[in-house]
N, C-alpha and C positions, 0 to 999 in steps of 0.2 A: 896321385890318381887314387880317385873315386872309388868307393866301398862300392862293389857292385852287388853283392849278397841281394840286399832288399828286391835290386830291379831284376833281378835274374828271379829268384823267388815268385816275384809278382807275375813277370812275362811265363815261368811254369806253370803258372794257376792257369792264365789265359790260356795257355795251350792247350792244357785237360780239358778247361771246358766248350772249347770251341770243335777237340776234337771230336769230346761225345755231342754234343748237337749236329756234327759229320755223320755221326752212329747213327744218332734221332735219323735224322734224316733219310738216309740208305733205308733201315728199316721201314721205316715210313713207306718208299715207296714200292717196296713190297709187299709193303700188307692192303696197300690199298687198287694193285694192281691185278692179284689176287681177289679181294671184294668186284673188284670189276668184271675178271673170268669170270666169278661165279651171277651175278645178277645176270649175265648173259646167259648163260649155261642152263641158272635155273627159270628163267622166260621161257627159252627154247623146248623146256621140259613142260609147260605149263597143259593142259589135253586138249584137247579136240572142242569138246564143248566152253572153251574161256572165251571170253574177246581179250584176245593181246593187245590188240593197241590199244584198251583201255582201262585193260590191268596191272592192278597196283596198290600199294598201304597205303593207307592215311593217319592223317598221327595228332594224336588229342592231348591240350592242354585243361586243366581244371583249377580256376581259385572259387575261392567264397568271399565275400563278403564280410569286412573283418567288425560289422556291425548288425547284419541279419542272418549273416552265417547260410546268405543265398548262392548256392553255388552256379557258374557258369561255366560252360563245356564251350571250346574252340576246338572245331577240329579244319586240318588244314586242306587242301588240296588233294586229291589222289595223283601220288609217286608214279605214273608209266614209268616202262623203261626208259627213255629217255632223260627221262625228270629223275630217274636214283641214279642215272649216269653221270649225268649234270653234279646232282647232291655228290655223289663219291670225287668227284674231282676237284669242287669247291672245298670238303669235307681236309682232301690230304692238302691243299693250298693251303687254306686253312693255319693247317700244324706248318707247315714251309714257316708259313707266312712270321708266324709267333716263333719259331727255333732262332728266325734271322734276328726278330727285335730282345733275343736273349743276346743273341748274340756280340749282339752291340750292345746292349747292356755290361758286358763282362770286360770289353774295349772302354770302356766309358770309364768303367768304377779301373780298371789299366789304369792307363792314362792320367787321374785324378789323384791314384795312391802314389805312383812313382814320379811327381810330379811335387807335388807335399812334398816326398822325399829329397826333391832336390830344394825346398826350402828351408827342409831342417838342418841339410847339410852346406847352406849358404851359397849352393852352389850358381855360377854365372848365365844357369838357364832358367835362374828363376827370379819375375816380374813381383817386385813389390807392391802389395795391393793402396789402393786410398785408402788411406785411414786406419795403417797398420799398426797391431797395436802391441803387438808379441814379439819385439824385436832380441832377438839372440832366445826364443828359445825351441829345444830341443822334443814339445809334446806334439804328437801328430795332430791331434786332433784341433792346436790352432790352425794347421796346415788345411787339415782336408775331415769331414763332417758329411757322415752319405743320410742325414737324416738332412743336410739342408745345403744341396747341391751350390756350387758357384753358380752366378748369372754366367750365361754366354759357353758355361760345362759341353764340349770340351772344346768348343772353338777357342778359348783364350789359353789355353794352355798349348795346343797345339801351331795361334800366332807366337808365343812367345820361342816356342820352339824354331819355329821359320824365322821368325826375327837371330834368334842368337847364337842357330847351332849350324853352321854354312856345310858339314852333312848332313845334318837335315834336311835343308837348302836343297843340295844337289843334288839327292835323291826322293826326299818328295812324287816332284814333278818332271816323266823321264820321257821323252818318247814313244809309246806304244803301252807307259806302263803311268799313268797318270792317278797317284791315288788320291793326291789331295779333291779332285772330281769323282771320285767312285765313293770318298768316305763319305762325299758333302750326301752324296744320293743313297747311301743307303741310309743315312740319317734322320735325314724325307723320308724317305720308305717307312721307317719303321713310328717316326712321331703318323703316318696315315696309319699302318696296321695298327697302332697302342687306341689314338682318338678316331678315327672312320672305319673303323671294321676290314682298314686292307683298298679303302675306296677312294680313289681324285675326283672330288666332284669338280673342281677347276683348275684350272691346267697350268693356266696361266700364272693365276697367283703360287702355284708351286713351283713355277719358271722362275718368278721374282724371287722367294725367297731362297731358293740354289743359287740364283745370280747374286743375292747379299753376300755369301760364303763367299764368293769367289769373283770378290770386285775385281781385283788386278789377275782373272785370268781369263785368258780368251773363251770368248763362248761359241764358236767356231763350231758347230758337231754333235755341241752339248745335249740342243732342243733336240736331236735325234736318238740320243745317244738314252736319255731320261725315257723318251717316248716309247724304245724298246722292250719297255718292263712295264709296259701299259696294256689292256687289254679291254676291247669294251664291254660294257656288262651293265645290262640294267639301267642305259640308259647315263653312267659315270664311267671311267674309267679302275680296272680293278690291278691288281698290284700279282704281276703274273713271274711267279718264281718257278713254274713247272719246266723240266727236261724239254730240249728243243732238237728234236732228230736232227740230225746231218744228212742234207739233203744233195750233197755233192761232193763225188768222189770216191775211194776202198770207203770211208765210214760209212756211206751210204748204204754199200752191199750188205752190210755187216750188224747195219740196227745198231750204229755208235750216237751217240747224243751230244751234247750240250749242257753239262752240270751246272746251270743258273746260280744254285746254291750254293754248289762247291766255290765257285770263283769270288762270291762274295766270303766266304769265310776265308780262302786266302788271303784275302783284298785286308781284312782284320786284323788278321796273323801275321803278315807281311810289314803290313803300318806300326806295329806293337812291335815288331822288330826292329824297325828305321829307327824309331824313339829309345828302344830299349840300347841300340848304339849308337843313338845321337849320346844319351845320359854316361854311358861307359867312358867315350873317346873326353870327353868334358873333363879337364882336369884340373882349371885354377879357379879356386873355392873368391868370393867376392871379398873385395877389403876393405 
């Protein structure tokens, strides 16, 4: 039987960090909901002599020339009530986006470390890289270096698990719960958040990148699934992770909503749990 201690400890770390991210998300929702209500209330309390349609703050950015010390001031537009409400929503969304990016990084660290441990133990789940020069090494740094991410991480590790673990293959992609598709979407959204400010400028290119990771998966319904997380904004598509109100049934009557972020967090936790189970079920070391 394989030693489960390391993978259990790593899973516990992941669970704690993603749970914390979910707590931050819930508090973020409360903060920005309160802020929205206050903006509306303050606007309604403006005196009659104020032009309410035009009223709002402007912001200033100042900088100096390093050589002449001449100062330049940039003045933003006046943020009217609608602008302030939009800014509040975008600020909330930005916070959600970065919480998702952080949660993804937690998952990536998890799979890198537990898969490296498979190599140390001589697990049959571990694939020997080309040009490997550390046969028999028990040094984790030979299998995992956080400063030098393996090319293709985490998809090379997931591919190896898919090929070598029957348990992983069976439960990774089931009707109604396709972890593989969900995870590829999260990874691509994370890239857009980190490198493109949360915007998708070229949807077809995004779909090509997603399809590249799903070459043996039916793409039926995937395009509309991806589109459901993007909304038009400022000439591009913005990643939308905000709560969606329930429109039909009893839930609509009580103000229920679909928790998009909670769903992504659950996907990352359950996918990590599947990896943990697959490693723990594997018993025979490579001979």
